[in-house]
C-alpha positions in Angstrom: -21.0 62.8 -24.4 -18.3 60.6 -23.7 -18.4 56.9 -24.9 -15.5 54.7 -23.4 -15.3 51.2 -24.8 -12.9 49.0 -23.1 -11.5 46.2 -25.4 -8.6 43.8 -25.0 -6.3 42.2 -27.9 -7.2 38.7 -27.4 -11.0 39.4 -27.1 -12.8 37.8 -30.1 -15.8 40.4 -29.6 -13.9 43.1 -29.6 -13.2 43.6 -33.4 -17.0 44.3 -33.4 -16.7 46.8 -30.7 -14.1 48.5 -33.1 -16.2 48.7 -35.8 -19.3 50.1 -33.4 -17.1 52.8 -32.2 -16.4 53.9 -36.0 -20.1 53.8 -36.8 -20.8 56.1 -33.6 -18.0 58.5 -34.9 -19.3 58.7 -38.2 -23.2 58.9 -37.4 -22.7 60.8 -34.1 -19.6 63.4 -34.3 -20.9 65.3 -31.1 -20.1 61.9 -29.1 -16.4 61.6 -28.1 -15.5 57.8 -28.4 -12.7 56.3 -26.9 -11.4 52.8 -27.3 -9.4 51.8 -24.5 -7.2 48.8 -25.1 -6.6 46.9 -21.7 -3.0 46.0 -20.7 -2.9 44.0 -17.5 -5.3 45.1 -14.6 -8.9 46.3 -15.4 -10.5 49.5 -13.9 -12.9 48.8 -11.3 -15.8 49.4 -13.4 -14.5 47.1 -16.1 -15.5 43.5 -15.4 -15.6 42.0 -18.9 -14.7 43.3 -22.5 -15.8 44.8 -24.3 -17.5 47.0 -22.1 -19.1 50.4 -22.6 -19.2 53.4 -20.4 -21.4 56.5 -21.1 -19.9 59.4 -19.2 -18.4 57.2 -16.7 -21.5 55.0 -15.8 -22.0 51.4 -17.2 -23.9 51.3 -20.3 -23.2 47.6 -21.6 -21.2 44.7 -20.8 -20.6 43.0 -24.3 -21.6 44.2 -27.4 -25.0 45.8 -28.0 -27.2 45.7 -31.1 -26.2 49.1 -33.1 -29.9 50.1 -33.2 -29.8 49.6 -29.3 -27.0 51.7 -28.8 -28.0 54.4 -31.0 -31.3 54.5 -29.5 -29.8 55.0 -26.0 -27.4 57.6 -27.3 -30.1 59.7 -29.0 -32.2 59.4 -25.6 -29.2 60.6 -23.5 -28.3 63.5 -26.2 -32.3 64.7 -25.9 
């Protein structure tokens, strides 16, 4: 599984997204986590930051709760 998290340097909520990324890396090393810093134009699937994509599909716009995210990742892994 690949979790891409799109962030922006001027986004206040993106610091929390960075923390969430670290938690996923620690708790679920089988998930490839990519923090993607936007510089200029946003990709088509990204209309807000942070945006979470799981294997290319939009999972969340904005930060989810950690419990909800881990539950979704566990469900997808099964």
